[in-house]
N, C-alpha and C positions, 0 to 999 in steps of 0.2 A: 674326309679330302686330307687332314693332317694329320690322320693315324694311317694312311696308306702306305703297307710296307715296298710297294715295289711301283715301279712306271705304269704299268696297265692299269691296276686300281686306283693309283694317283689320277688316271686320265678317265676313267669311268667315272669313279665320285665325284668329279669335277664338271663333267658336260652334266649328268644327274643334277648336281647343285644348281646350275645356271638353268635349267630347264625348270625345277621346281622358282626360284629367283622369277622367271619369265612369269608364270600363272599365280605367282603373290602379288608380283605387278598389274595384272590384267585382271584380280578377284572381283572386280566390283567394273563391270562392262560396261564402261564408257568411251567416248570418244577420245576424252583425253589421255585414260589411261592406257587404251590400244596405241595410241600414238610415243605413250614415254614406253609401253613394252616393246615396240618394234624398234624405237632410239638406243634401248637396252640391247637388243640383238644384234644390232648394226656397230654400237660405241663401244658394247663391254662386252658380249661373247664373241664375236667373232675376232678382235686383234688377242684377245687372250687363245682363242683357238688355234689360231697361227701360230702361237708362241709354243702351244703345246705340240704341232705338228712337226715345229721345227724341232724341239727337243727329242722327239721319236726320229725323225731324221738323221740329225747325228751321231744321236746314242746309235742306230741302226748301221750306219758307214763306219763304225768301229766295232760291233759287237755282231752284225746280224738281226734282222727283224725280231725273230723267236727269241734271241736272249737279251734285246733290248726292251722285249716287253714285261721280261720278269728281273729287269736291271732295280734293286734294291735302289731307295730314294736317298739313302746315306752315302751312295759311290755313284751317283750323276757326276757331281764336278769331277771327279778323277775320269772318269771316260771322256765329258767332255773338252780334258784341258782347258786351255786358255783360249777364248774366243776372239773371234777379230772385232774390232769396233762394231761394223753393222751388224754381224750377227748379235753382239752382244746389246745392242741398242733396240734390234727388229723385238727380242724376247724381253727386252725388259720392259719396252713400250708396251707390250700385250698384257704384263703382269699388273702393269701402271695403269692400265685403261681399267681394269677390275676393283683396283683399290682407288680410283678415281683422282688420280692426279694428272696434269695437263701433261699434251694437248687433249687429252682423251676424257675428260673428266666430268664434260658436261650433259649424260646423262642420268647422275645421280640425283640432283635436286628434284625434279617429277617424278622419278620413278620412287624414289622414299617418302616423298609426300604425298603422291596420289595413292600408294599401296596401305592397305589396312593396318592400324597400328603395331599386330602380332610379327605383321612380313616386314613392315619397315623395322622392328625391332632385331629382326633375323638379318635383313640386308646389310642393316648397319652395323650393328653386334659382332655377326659373324664373317658374312660374305665376302665383305671390301678386304677382310684378313687374309682372303684365300691369296688374293694378289700380293699382298707381303711376305707371306709364306714361299709363293713363288719364285720371288725376287732373292728369297735366305736362301733357298734349295740351290740357285744358280750364281748367287754373289761370287763366290771363288772362282768361278771360269769366266767372271766379266773383265773383260781389256781393260787392265788399270791404269792407262796412260790418259784416255779420253774420254769412254763411257760416263765413269763416275762424275764428270765435272758437267757432263749434259744431264744427266739425271739430277744433281743439283740444282742447275738453273732452272729444269721443270717445277721440281718439286717448292724452289722459295718462290717462284712464282705464285703459285698456284695455292701455297702460305699465306700469302698474303691477300690474293683473290677471294680465296674463302672466307677469310676472317671479317675484310670489307662487307661482302657481300649479306653474311651471318648479321653483321650491325645494321643492314636497313630493312629485315624482314620482321613482318608483322604477324606472320602463320607461325606456330609454333614449329611444326615438321618441317618447313622451308629452313627454318633458323637450325635447325637439328641436322638439316640435310646438309647446307653449306659450312656447319661445323666439322661436319664429317670427313668432308673433303680438306679442309682446314687441317684437322688431326692428323690423319692419312698423309698426309703431306709432310708434315712434322716427322714420321717414321720413317718414311721413303729418304727424308732430308738426313737423317742421324745413321741410316744403314748406308746411304753414299759415301758418308763422310767418313765413315768407319773403313769402306774399302778405302780409301786414301788415306789415312791415317793410323789406323791400326789400333785406335783408341777403345779400351775395354769399356768406358763409361757409356760411349754411343751405343755398343753394342745391348748391353742391357738396358739403355733407354729405347731402343725399338721393340724389342720384349715387354718390358714392362709396360712402356704405354699402350702396346696392344691388348695388352691382356685386360689394364684400365680401362681401356677404349673401349671394348668389347664389354665390359660388364655397365659401366654409366649410361653408354649410350643406349644399350639396349632398354634400362631400367627407362632413362626419360622418353624413348619413343612409347615406352607401355603407358606410362603417365601419360602423356598428350593424348593417348587413346581414352584412359580415363577420363580426361578433361574432356574431350570431344563429346563423348558420351554423355556427362552429367551436364554441360551447359550447351551443349548443339552448336560450338563456336570452337574456332582454334586461333582467333585474332586477337594476340595480345591487348591492344588496346580497348578490347571488350572485357578484359577477365580482370580481378580483383577479388582478395578475402576467401581465396578458395579453401584456405586449412581451415574457416569455419567448418566446413561440412565435408571435407576431404584429408582429413588429417592422415591417415596413414598414407596416402599417396603425396601428400604435402612432405613429410617426411622423407621419404624415399625420393621425391626430387630435390629436396634440399642436400641429401646427402651427395646425390649423382652429380648435383652442378657443384657443391663445393670439389669432388672429384675432377670435375672438368675443369675447374679453376686451378687446381692442383695446390689443394689449401692441408697442412698435414693434421692429422697421419694417416689422408686417404692414399690408395695405391694411385691415383693421378699426380699426387703430389713428388714421390719419390721418382714415377717417370720423368717428370719434369726437371727434380734435382739431377738425375744422371744426363739427361740432355744437357742441360747450361751447363753442369761441369765437363762432358764430353767438350762442348763448345769452346769452353775457357782453356781448356789444355791444348785443344786445337791452335790456338792461339799463340802458345810456346812455340809451334811447330811450323805453322805459318801464319805470322798475322793478319796478311789480308785478307785469306781466305776465312781464317778464324773470325776476326771483328765481322765479315760478311754476313758467316753464319747465324753467329748470336745475335745480329741485328734484324735479322729475317727471323728466328727464333723468339724474339722478345716484343716482335711487331704482330705475331701471329698470337 
């Protein structure tokens, strides 16, 4: 998906990845996994596919259908021009659904926690970034007056919601799933703020946090699988002293958690450094919005 040179290959690989994601969720066939898979289809796949169809339609209106299919990904924003607020929000909501940002975020906790650990690592480490990537590709064409503020509002709400939900989870994988919601929302918040302020640190924050999250969250989900296989439970109150007989997994978990926290010299630290630096710089442009963004990021 990320390496697709043109629109047709981007859409083809996107749809293939969605199908892989669905079967990863329902791999262990139970009623709960089937419900989570159906919710994934309706809440994550359908809005994202509507966004893709909208991209094809808009490109075809300018170039014709055949030329739209071979349109290079690097030229999409040139062909689209500046979209209306309604179209901007429609397409962005589809990509935000894939990234699990409000209002279409609620598919993720069950999907990620009920899938097998390797599938959860794939879903959280890679597939939610497809939504971030889609947003990056059409960001230059987004209406600059209204849409970024709507997106910032949704992202801010989901950042706080995901963080609060993670605090009260006792299941390791559900905790990690809500943490993913919080992290992807911070990326979307930085991306929308970059559209408003044009601050380079916020662009760097989005890319760095996406790379860092892909690495440490995939590692943490894999480690949760090791814990589950070794102890037959994922409930945190029942666990302790795992480092005594799982030393390698414990080191992996520790390094990943330090990156999640943003402790130097991890990649997660670099991402959060860019994020806070960008929001502090935004205060000098518009103090009210900059302070609000800084507070939301700190709460997250």
